[in-house]
N, C-alpha and C positions, 0 to 999 in steps of 0.2 A: 674717327676717323681722322688720322694724321694728312694734313693738307698744308701747303705751303705755295703762296699763289703772288709771283713777282709781277710788277706792270709800272710802268713810267718809262719805260726807256726810248732810245728813238736815236735818229742821227741830228747832229747838232754841230756847229761850226764851234771851232777852238774859241772859247772864249765866251762858250755860252754855259746855259744851264740846263738841269733835268732836276725833277722830284722823283725817285722811286718810292713805292709804294708795296710791302710786303704784309699779306694778309696771313695770317698763321692759325691752325688749329690750338684749342687751348691745351691740348695733351704736351705742343711743342712750346707756346708761349709761356703758360702760367709760371711763374715763380721762376723763370729762367734767364737768366743774360742772353740776349741775343746779337747774333752779328750780320754785318754784311760782308759777303764775299765776292772775288772776281776771279775769272779765268780767262785770260787772252789765249787767243790761238799760240799751241805749243808752249804752253806753260804750265804750271801746276796753278791750281786755285790756290788764291791767298786772302787773308783775313784784310779788309779794308777798316772796316770800323767794327765798336762794338758798344752797348749799352749794358748797365746792370737792369735786374729786374725792375728796379724801384725808380732807374732813370737817374739815377744820382751822380754816377760815374762812365764817362765814355773814353773810349781809346781809339785811335787813329794811327795808322802806319804813316809813316813820316813823310811819303810820296801824295798825301794828300791832306796833311795837315793845314789847316786856316784857309780849305777850299770846300771842305764837305764838312756835314751835320747829320749827325745820326739822332733819333728821336724816335718815343713810342708813346702808343697812346694806348694803354692797359685796358681799357673801357671798352676798344676796338679790337684788341687783339690782332694790334698793327704796328710795325715799324717803319720807320720812312728815313731815307737817305737824300738831304739835300745836297745837291754837287755844283756848284759853283765853277766857275773859270775853269771848264773842263780842258783838257788836254788830247793832244792824239794819242797819248800814251796810257789813256784813262780807257780807252776802246778794250771792251770786253763784254763777256757775259756776266753779270751781276745776279748773285743769289744770295736769300738770306736764310737763316739757320739757327738754332742755339749755338753758345759760343761753345767750341770744341767739337763741334760736330765733326766726324770722320766720313771718309767717302763711302763708307759702309752703310750708313744709315738713310733714311732717305732725306732724299732733296728735290725739289720743284725744279721747272723748268727753265727756268731765270729769265732775265729782262737782257735784251742784246742793246747795249750802248754802244755808238760809232761815234766819234769825234772825227771829222773831217772838214776840210774845206773843198 
């Protein structure tokens, strides 16, 4: 069964931190590079960070470099996103999926991150 369950979002003040988790079914997770994506209101979904299947190579969009960290636990089919020094512009629904996933494939419900004072 194809499944992606994102969790860990919430309301946080600017400068705060959150840790997102994504539990994925093996069919999506195994041997695939994984990514965290986000979609803000009125904007297209964008790739925020990615990690190769072995965890050796990561990528971050410029706007989150130095603040976010992606990691994965292959034994648990789970990918994480540690978000520090959050800014209001980080407000979005965050999703995980395999790297390169199009809008036509299965997506989970995502987790809402709101950064506001």
